[in-house]
N, C-alpha and C positions, 0 to 999 in steps of 0.2 A: 681421407675427406669423407669417406661412409659415415665415421663418427662424427664429424663436424655437422654433417646433414641430420643425423641423428639428433644431436643435441639442439640443434636450430629449430628442427621439428617439434621438440618438447617445448621449447621456450615459447613458439608462436601458439602453441595450444594454452600454455599456462596464461600468456598474455589475452588471448580471447576469453579464458574463463574468469579473470578478474574484470576485464572491461564489461562482459555481459552479466555479472553479479550485481544487482542493485536492487535497492526496495523497491517494491511494486506494489501496487494495489488491484485486487480483482475482484468481481471478473473485469475481463477488458472488454466486455460488452454487455449492455443491459437495456432495458425498455424504458422510454421516456415515462415519467409521473407514477412509476411504480415503487413500492418498498423492495429495497436489496438488501442483502447480507454482505457486507464488504470484510474482506482480509487484508490486511496490510502484512506481506511476507517480507521479514527483515533479516537478511543474512549477515553475518559477521565473517568476512573473508580475509581480514588483516590479522595482525598479533594482539591487537588491543580490543577489550571486550566493548559491544554496545551497551550504552548505560541509559538511554532515551531516545524517544521518537517524538516528533512534534508534526502532527498533521494539519495543514490549513483546509477548512471545509470551505469549498467552493459556493458561491452565491448561487442559491436555487436549490441547494441540495440540504435537506433536513434531517439530521442526525436525531433518532428516536431513542436508541440504546447502545451503549457499550458494554461489550462481554466484560463481567467483572473475574479476577483470577487472584490466587493466593500468592503467584509468582511475581506480581508487578503492580503498581497504583497507576491510577488515571487521574488527570486534572482537565476539566472541561472549562473551556473559557465561553463565556456567553456576552452576546450583546441583546441586551432586552432577553427574550427567552430563547432565541436561537443559538444553539452550540456552533461557533465559528471555529472552534480550534480543540484538539485532542490532544494531551500532551501523556505519552506513557513512559513511567519509569520503570526500567526493566534491566535485568543483567542476561545478556546473551554472548557467552563467552566465544572466542575464535573457531571457526569451523563448525558452527552451529547457526541455526536460524530460529526465529520466533515467528509466531503468528497473531496478530492483534486483531481482533475482530469488532464491527459495530454495525448496526443497521441503520438505513438512511433512506428517506424519499427521494427518489432523483427528480430534476426538474422536469417540468411539463413540456419544455421546448428547449432545443438547441442540437447540438450534433455530439457533442462529449463532455465529460467532465475531466478537467485536467487538475490532478492532485498534487499538492505542493509539500514534500516531507523534507524533514531536518533528521538526519542520523546523528546521535552524538556518542562520542566514545569515552572512554575512562580516561584518556590522556587529555582531554580538555578540547581535542579537535572535533569537527563534525564535518559530514557531507550533505549536500543539497542533492534531491532528487525532484524528478517529475516522473508522474506516472498518469496514463490516460485511459478512461473507460469510454468506448465508443457507444453513442444513444441511436437506439434505432425506435421506430413507431411502435408504440402498444399495439399488442393483437387485438383485432377487432372483438367485440363481445360475440360470445357462443350463442347463436338463436335457439331458443328452447323449440323442442319438438312440440307441435300442437297435435291433438288427437281428431 
């Protein structure tokens, strides 16, 4: 019985680790209307390598820069001048993670940014994820000291 409970405990921990591991966008909180450095964290928790990541850029978010790397390529989809999607072609082996970085200006109003992400795998399968950045009011301007 003791052995059964031990095995059951290990299975519960492993199941929780798999459920909890997913693609996220950070930071989880940012200020309205400011420029922010965002990081898309992509773990490969299965046995098949991640080969691509597609990020939809929500309305009101204006991407200004995407970090270049010699380890992957990026493709920017635009509508007029605005970047509306970023596709990274990557190679993230099992039991590893990658961090994909971009800078963007947050919307001036709203309560959250909801990021939609597709993680693509070498076997042709994919997983869809969402990640949320909570938006908080911008800090008031600092009053200059008068003499």
